[in-house]
Biopython code that builds the backbone (N, CA, C, O; Angstrom):
import numpy as np
from Bio.PDB.StructureBuilder import StructureBuilder

atoms = [
    (1, "MET", "N", (0.801, -1.271, 0.020)),
    (1, "MET", "CA", (0.024, 0.008, -0.087)),
    (1, "MET", "C", (1.059, 1.250, 0.084)),
    (1, "MET", "O", (1.936, 1.421, 0.931)),
    (2, "ILE", "N", (0.671, 2.022, -0.963)),
    (2, "ILE", "CA", (1.223, 3.170, -1.022)),
    (2, "ILE", "C", (0.702, 4.450, 0.014)),
    (2, "ILE", "O", (-0.508, 4.674, 0.016)),
    (3, "GLY", "N", (1.402, 5.115, 0.706)),
    (3, "GLY", "CA", (0.682, 6.360, 1.488)),
    (3, "GLY", "C", (1.626, 6.867, 2.516)),
    (3, "GLY", "O", (2.779, 6.437, 2.553)),
    (4, "THR", "N", (1.198, 7.754, 3.345)),
    (4, "THR", "CA", (1.939, 8.278, 4.260)),
    (4, "THR", "C", (1.418, 7.715, 5.606)),
    (4, "THR", "O", (0.207, 7.606, 5.799)),
    (5, "VAL", "N", (2.331, 7.360, 6.532)),
    (5, "VAL", "CA", (2.179, 7.129, 7.864)),
    (5, "VAL", "C", (2.325, 8.174, 9.067)),
    (5, "VAL", "O", (3.373, 8.749, 9.360)),
    (6, "ASN", "N", (1.059, 8.327, 9.733)),
    (6, "ASN", "CA", (1.091, 9.325, 10.612)),
    (6, "ASN", "C", (-0.007, 9.157, 11.759)),
    (6, "ASN", "O", (-0.717, 8.152, 11.741)),
    (7, "GLU", "N", (-0.110, 9.802, 12.427)),
    (7, "GLU", "CA", (-0.989, 9.299, 13.576)),
    (7, "GLU", "C", (-2.553, 9.191, 13.118)),
    (7, "GLU", "O", (-3.321, 8.653, 13.916)),
    (8, "SER", "N", (-2.979, 9.592, 12.088)),
    (8, "SER", "CA", (-4.426, 9.719, 11.910)),
    (8, "SER", "C", (-4.628, 8.343, 10.708)),
    (8, "SER", "O", (-5.732, 7.957, 10.325)),
    (9, "ALA", "N", (-3.540, 7.860, 10.338)),
    (9, "ALA", "CA", (-3.522, 6.740, 8.870)),
    (9, "ALA", "C", (-3.060, 5.840, 9.483)),
    (9, "ALA", "O", (-1.870, 5.569, 9.324)),
    (10, "GLU", "N", (-3.958, 5.010, 10.481)),
    (10, "GLU", "CA", (-3.009, 3.743, 10.968)),
    (10, "GLU", "C", (-3.633, 2.673, 10.210)),
    (10, "GLU", "O", (-3.373, 1.606, 10.764)),
    (11, "SER", "N", (-4.328, 2.517, 9.200)),
    (11, "SER", "CA", (-4.660, 1.524, 8.306)),
    (11, "SER", "C", (-3.419, 1.504, 7.211)),
    (11, "SER", "O", (-3.428, 0.521, 6.470)),
    (12, "VAL", "N", (-2.432, 2.388, 7.027)),
    (12, "VAL", "CA", (-1.416, 2.102, 6.262)),
    (12, "VAL", "C", (-0.524, 0.731, 6.480)),
    (12, "VAL", "O", (0.052, 0.751, 7.568)),
    (13, "VAL", "N", (-0.325, -0.225, 5.850)),
    (13, "VAL", "CA", (0.558, -1.381, 6.258)),
    (13, "VAL", "C", (2.086, -1.327, 5.736)),
    (13, "VAL", "O", (2.420, -1.295, 4.552)),
    (14, "LEU", "N", (2.805, -1.324, 6.670)),
    (14, "LEU", "CA", (4.109, -1.031, 6.483)),
    (14, "LEU", "C", (4.861, -2.595, 5.981)),
    (14, "LEU", "O", (4.678, -3.678, 6.538)),
    (15, "PRO", "N", (5.459, -2.411, 5.155)),
    (15, "PRO", "CA", (6.313, -3.536, 4.394)),
    (15, "PRO", "C", (7.358, -4.364, 5.650)),
    (15, "PRO", "O", (7.949, -3.737, 6.530)),
    (16, "ARG", "N", (7.406, -5.756, 5.500)),
    (16, "ARG", "CA", (7.896, -6.601, 6.568)),
    (16, "ARG", "C", (9.238, -6.935, 5.696)),
    (16, "ARG", "O", (9.495, -6.641, 4.528)),
    (17, "GLY", "N", (10.073, -7.715, 6.755)),
    (17, "GLY", "CA", (11.276, -8.466, 6.256)),
    (17, "GLY", "C", (12.492, -7.248, 6.206)),
    (17, "GLY", "O", (12.656, -6.286, 6.956)),
    (18, "VAL", "N", (13.143, -7.621, 5.208)),
    (18, "VAL", "CA", (13.985, -6.737, 4.548)),
    (18, "VAL", "C", (13.490, -5.428, 3.771)),
    (18, "VAL", "O", (12.858, -5.293, 2.723)),
    (19, "VAL", "N", (14.021, -4.518, 4.686)),
    (19, "VAL", "CA", (13.316, -3.442, 3.672)),
    (19, "VAL", "C", (14.319, -2.306, 3.430)),
    (19, "VAL", "O", (15.348, -2.359, 4.102)),
    (20, "THR", "N", (14.154, -1.145, 2.452)),
    (20, "THR", "CA", (15.121, -0.419, 2.095)),
    (20, "THR", "C", (14.577, 1.076, 2.520)),
    (20, "THR", "O", (13.501, 1.424, 2.035)),
    (21, "PHE", "N", (15.123, 1.781, 3.213)),
    (21, "PHE", "CA", (14.882, 3.332, 3.950)),
    (21, "PHE", "C", (15.653, 4.447, 2.623)),
    (21, "PHE", "O", (16.776, 4.240, 2.164)),
    (22, "LEU", "N", (14.898, 5.412, 2.270)),
    (22, "LEU", "CA", (15.351, 6.275, 1.584)),
    (22, "LEU", "C", (15.122, 7.778, 2.668)),
    (22, "LEU", "O", (14.023, 8.120, 3.105)),
    (23, "LEU", "N", (16.348, 8.465, 2.919)),
    (23, "LEU", "CA", (15.994, 9.410, 3.935)),
    (23, "LEU", "C", (16.974, 10.766, 2.833)),
    (23, "LEU", "O", (17.940, 10.787, 2.071)),
    (24, "THR", "N", (16.024, 11.656, 3.356)),
    (24, "THR", "CA", (16.384, 12.956, 2.506)),
    (24, "THR", "C", (16.466, 14.373, 3.327)),
    (24, "THR", "O", (15.760, 14.578, 4.315)),
    (25, "ASP", "N", (17.220, 15.144, 2.913)),
    (25, "ASP", "CA", (17.128, 16.281, 3.894)),
    (25, "ASP", "C", (17.132, 17.789, 2.559)),
    (25, "ASP", "O", (18.133, 18.334, 2.094)),
    (26, "VAL", "N", (15.852, 18.066, 2.291)),
    (26, "VAL", "CA", (15.633, 18.703, 1.142)),
    (26, "VAL", "C", (14.797, 20.281, 1.509)),
    (26, "VAL", "O", (14.122, 20.426, 2.528)),
    (27, "THR", "N", (14.998, 21.355, 0.490)),
    (27, "THR", "CA", (14.367, 22.575, 0.888)),
    (27, "THR", "C", (13.033, 22.012, 0.819)),
    (27, "THR", "O", (12.780, 20.821, 0.632)),
    (28, "ASP", "N", (12.110, 23.045, 0.997)),
    (28, "ASP", "CA", (10.781, 23.010, 0.870)),
    (28, "ASP", "C", (10.249, 22.922, -0.731)),
    (28, "ASP", "O", (9.334, 22.157, -1.037)),
    (29, "VAL", "N", (10.948, 23.821, -1.753)),
    (29, "VAL", "CA", (10.707, 23.351, -3.177)),
    (29, "VAL", "C", (10.674, 22.391, -3.379)),
    (29, "VAL", "O", (9.770, 22.131, -4.174)),
    (30, "THR", "N", (11.508, 21.161, -2.913)),
    (30, "THR", "CA", (11.694, 19.943, -3.715)),
    (30, "THR", "C", (10.778, 18.594, -2.825)),
    (30, "THR", "O", (10.980, 17.413, -3.108)),
    (31, "TRP", "N", (9.910, 18.973, -1.885)),
    (31, "TRP", "CA", (8.956, 18.225, -0.985)),
    (31, "TRP", "C", (8.350, 17.527, -1.840)),
    (31, "TRP", "O", (8.521, 16.315, -1.966)),
    (32, "GLU", "N", (7.493, 18.292, -2.592)),
    (32, "GLU", "CA", (6.626, 17.312, -3.442)),
    (32, "GLU", "C", (6.892, 16.942, -4.602)),
    (32, "GLU", "O", (5.985, 16.522, -5.321)),
    (33, "ILE", "N", (8.474, 17.030, -5.143)),
    (33, "ILE", "CA", (9.210, 16.314, -6.055)),
    (33, "ILE", "C", (9.354, 14.863, -5.697)),
    (33, "ILE", "O", (8.869, 13.897, -6.285)),
    (34, "ILE", "N", (10.206, 14.889, -4.487)),
    (34, "ILE", "CA", (10.490, 13.753, -3.797)),
    (34, "ILE", "C", (9.193, 12.931, -3.287)),
    (34, "ILE", "O", (9.306, 11.715, -3.134)),
    (35, "GLY", "N", (8.043, 13.533, -3.040)),
    (35, "GLY", "CA", (7.021, 12.954, -2.461)),
    (35, "GLY", "C", (6.550, 12.104, -3.525)),
    (35, "GLY", "O", (6.305, 10.912, -3.336)),
    (36, "ALA", "N", (6.395, 12.773, -4.817)),
    (36, "ALA", "CA", (5.794, 12.109, -6.013)),
    (36, "ALA", "C", (6.556, 10.853, -6.407)),
    (36, "ALA", "O", (5.925, 9.817, -6.617)),
    (37, "ALA", "N", (7.979, 10.891, -6.527)),
    (37, "ALA", "CA", (8.771, 9.940, -6.937)),
    (37, "ALA", "C", (8.648, 8.635, -5.899)),
    (37, "ALA", "O", (8.838, 7.473, -6.260)),
    (38, "VAL", "N", (8.303, 9.035, -4.571)),
    (38, "VAL", "CA", (8.414, 8.130, -3.589)),
    (38, "VAL", "C", (6.820, 7.232, -3.785)),
    (38, "VAL", "O", (6.771, 6.047, -3.454)),
    (39, "SER", "N", (5.851, 7.792, -4.225)),
    (39, "SER", "CA", (4.596, 7.184, -4.715)),
    (39, "SER", "C", (4.635, 6.481, -5.497)),
    (39, "SER", "O", (4.230, 5.319, -5.449)),
    (40, "VAL", "N", (5.254, 7.166, -6.615)),
    (40, "VAL", "CA", (5.680, 6.480, -8.096)),
    (40, "VAL", "C", (6.159, 4.791, -7.958)),
    (40, "VAL", "O", (5.729, 3.805, -8.556)),
    (41, "HIS", "N", (6.978, 4.894, -7.157)),
    (41, "HIS", "CA", (8.095, 3.913, -6.822)),
    (41, "HIS", "C", (7.524, 2.700, -5.631)),
    (41, "HIS", "O", (8.098, 1.692, -5.220)),
    (42, "GLU", "N", (6.317, 3.204, -5.329)),
    (42, "GLU", "CA", (5.466, 2.256, -4.263)),
    (42, "GLU", "C", (6.113, 2.447, -3.255)),
    (42, "GLU", "O", (6.103, 1.518, -2.446)),
    (43, "GLY", "N", (6.665, 3.304, -3.011)),
    (43, "GLY", "CA", (7.622, 3.667, -1.237)),
    (43, "GLY", "C", (6.076, 4.273, -0.418)),
    (43, "GLY", "O", (5.068, 4.664, -1.006)),
    (44, "ILE", "N", (6.300, 4.191, 1.159)),
    (44, "ILE", "CA", (5.371, 4.626, 1.907)),
    (44, "ILE", "C", (6.452, 5.649, 2.536)),
    (44, "ILE", "O", (7.601, 5.416, 2.911)),
    (45, "ARG", "N", (5.735, 6.833, 2.531)),
    (45, "ARG", "CA", (6.634, 8.214, 3.385)),
    (45, "ARG", "C", (6.196, 8.204, 4.780)),
    (45, "ARG", "O", (4.998, 8.185, 5.066)),
    (46, "LEU", "N", (7.230, 8.218, 5.757)),
    (46, "LEU", "CA", (6.894, 7.849, 6.851)),
    (46, "LEU", "C", (6.962, 9.263, 7.677)),
    (46, "LEU", "O", (7.600, 10.230, 7.260)),
    (47, "GLU", "N", (6.174, 9.259, 8.982)),
    (47, "GLU", "CA", (5.855, 10.560, 9.544)),
    (47, "GLU", "C", (7.636, 11.082, 10.023)),
    (47, "GLU", "O", (8.628, 10.393, 10.258)),
    (48, "GLU", "N", (7.455, 12.390, 10.020)),
    (48, "GLU", "CA", (8.735, 13.017, 9.625)),
    (48, "GLU", "C", (9.344, 12.740, 11.271)),
    (48, "GLU", "O", (8.613, 12.605, 12.252)),
    (49, "GLN", "N", (10.477, 12.708, 11.281)),
    (49, "GLN", "CA", (11.053, 12.257, 12.463)),
    (49, "GLN", "C", (12.126, 13.319, 13.008)),
    (49, "GLN", "O", (12.390, 13.310, 14.210)),
    (50, "GLY", "N", (12.655, 14.094, 12.277)),
    (50, "GLY", "CA", (13.743, 15.360, 12.412)),
    (50, "GLY", "C", (13.169, 16.570, 12.430)),
    (50, "GLY", "O", (11.958, 16.782, 12.495)),
    (51, "GLU", "N", (14.196, 17.522, 12.362)),
    (51, "GLU", "CA", (13.969, 18.795, 12.443)),
    (51, "GLU", "C", (14.158, 19.105, 10.757)),
    (51, "GLU", "O", (14.697, 18.410, 9.895)),
    (52, "GLY", "N", (13.425, 20.563, 10.650)),
    (52, "GLY", "CA", (13.914, 20.798, 9.107)),
    (52, "GLY", "C", (13.038, 20.362, 7.936)),
    (52, "GLY", "O", (11.816, 20.219, 7.894)),
    (53, "ASN", "N", (14.066, 20.167, 6.894)),
    (53, "ASN", "CA", (12.887, 19.462, 5.598)),
    (53, "ASN", "C", (13.482, 18.305, 5.404)),
    (53, "ASN", "O", (13.860, 18.023, 4.267)),
    (54, "SER", "N", (13.709, 17.285, 6.633)),
    (54, "SER", "CA", (13.804, 15.854, 6.199)),
    (54, "SER", "C", (12.819, 15.085, 5.871)),
    (54, "SER", "O", (11.667, 15.395, 6.173)),
    (55, "MET", "N", (13.133, 13.867, 5.147)),
    (55, "MET", "CA", (11.895, 13.241, 4.791)),
    (55, "MET", "C", (12.582, 11.424, 4.655)),
    (55, "MET", "O", (13.707, 11.088, 4.286)),
    (56, "MET", "N", (11.526, 10.614, 5.064)),
    (56, "MET", "CA", (11.751, 9.163, 5.139)),
    (56, "MET", "C", (10.885, 8.490, 4.675)),
    (56, "MET", "O", (9.697, 8.753, 4.861)),
    (57, "ALA", "N", (11.346, 7.360, 3.891)),
    (57, "ALA", "CA", (10.146, 6.651, 3.387)),
    (57, "ALA", "C", (10.967, 5.250, 3.402)),
    (57, "ALA", "O", (12.179, 5.156, 3.595)),
    (58, "VAL", "N", (10.092, 4.209, 3.166)),
    (58, "VAL", "CA", (10.289, 2.786, 3.142)),
    (58, "VAL", "C", (9.598, 2.066, 2.026)),
    (58, "VAL", "O", (8.378, 2.010, 1.874)),
    (59, "PHE", "N", (10.733, 1.388, 1.076)),
    (59, "PHE", "CA", (10.476, 0.341, 0.387)),
    (59, "PHE", "C", (10.526, -1.115, 0.757)),
    (59, "PHE", "O", (11.226, -1.613, 1.640)),
    (60, "GLU", "N", (9.788, -1.651, 0.056)),
    (60, "GLU", "CA", (9.860, -3.315, 0.020)),
    (60, "GLU", "C", (11.368, -3.462, -0.712)),
    (60, "GLU", "O", (12.369, -3.975, -0.212)),
    (61, "ARG", "N", (11.242, -2.912, -1.927)),
    (61, "ARG", "CA", (12.695, -3.347, -2.820)),
    (61, "ARG", "C", (13.424, -2.002, -3.069)),
    (61, "ARG", "O", (13.140, -0.847, -3.389)),
    (62, "ALA", "N", (14.586, -2.799, -2.734)),
    (62, "ALA", "CA", (15.719, -1.738, -2.824)),
    (62, "ALA", "C", (15.932, -0.582, -4.414)),
    (62, "ALA", "O", (16.285, 0.585, -4.585)),
    (63, "SER", "N", (15.543, -1.576, -5.194)),
    (63, "SER", "CA", (15.542, -1.197, -6.690)),
    (63, "SER", "C", (14.707, 0.111, -6.695)),
    (63, "SER", "O", (15.116, 1.218, -7.049)),
    (64, "ASN", "N", (13.270, -0.256, -6.171)),
    (64, "ASN", "CA", (12.365, 0.988, -6.416)),
    (64, "ASN", "C", (13.047, 2.156, -5.374)),
    (64, "ASN", "O", (12.967, 3.345, -5.685)),
    (65, "ALA", "N", (13.658, 1.769, -4.237)),
    (65, "ALA", "CA", (14.186, 3.145, -3.447)),
    (65, "ALA", "C", (15.056, 3.785, -4.307)),
    (65, "ALA", "O", (14.940, 5.008, -4.390)),
    (66, "VAL", "N", (16.005, 3.161, -5.045)),
    (66, "VAL", "CA", (16.947, 3.770, -5.895)),
    (66, "VAL", "C", (16.099, 4.401, -7.065)),
    (66, "VAL", "O", (16.485, 5.535, -7.349)),
    (67, "ALA", "N", (15.083, 3.961, -7.779)),
    (67, "ALA", "CA", (14.576, 4.421, -8.697)),
    (67, "ALA", "C", (13.881, 5.698, -8.487)),
    (67, "ALA", "O", (13.627, 6.483, -9.401)),
    (68, "ALA", "N", (13.501, 5.928, -6.908)),
    (68, "ALA", "CA", (12.700, 6.996, -6.639)),
    (68, "ALA", "C", (13.805, 8.244, -6.065)),
    (68, "ALA", "O", (13.612, 9.448, -5.896)),
    (69, "ALA", "N", (14.803, 7.549, -5.890)),
    (69, "ALA", "CA", (16.063, 8.799, -5.883)),
    (69, "ALA", "C", (16.725, 9.504, -7.066)),
    (69, "ALA", "O", (17.157, 10.649, -7.196)),
    (70, "VAL", "N", (16.672, 8.554, -7.805)),
    (70, "VAL", "CA", (17.269, 8.959, -9.515)),
    (70, "VAL", "C", (16.273, 9.664, -10.009)),
    (70, "VAL", "O", (16.584, 10.440, -10.913)),
    (71, "ASP", "N", (14.837, 9.617, -9.592)),
    (71, "ASP", "CA", (13.937, 10.220, -10.180)),
    (71, "ASP", "C", (13.782, 11.518, -9.816)),
    (71, "ASP", "O", (13.596, 12.477, -10.566)),
    (72, "ALA", "N", (13.867, 11.508, -8.636)),
    (72, "ALA", "CA", (13.763, 13.175, -7.734)),
    (72, "ALA", "C", (14.763, 13.598, -8.119)),
    (72, "ALA", "O", (15.132, 14.721, -7.774)),
]
sb = StructureBuilder()
sb.init_structure("model")
sb.init_model(0)
sb.init_chain("A")
sb.init_seg("    ")
for serial, (resi, resn, name, xyz) in enumerate(atoms, 1):
    if name == "N":
        sb.init_residue(resn, " ", resi, " ")
    sb.init_atom(name, np.array(xyz, "f"), 0.0, 1.0, " ", f" {name:<3s}", serial, name[0])
structure = sb.get_structure()
């Protein structure tokens, strides 16, 4: 399932087993670009954990995480 995990979206199922994380620290301008790339490549954007403009996403396959990073 593709989506964003936060307090109000408990229905999102996170992948199990070996997963790949994509971590970014971007400016506000590129938020939408990276978010779109994560969605297109079947990633799940996790709730922000840090300060500033960081984004964390999880993927079932490493190849999807790499493709999202390249597309972004």
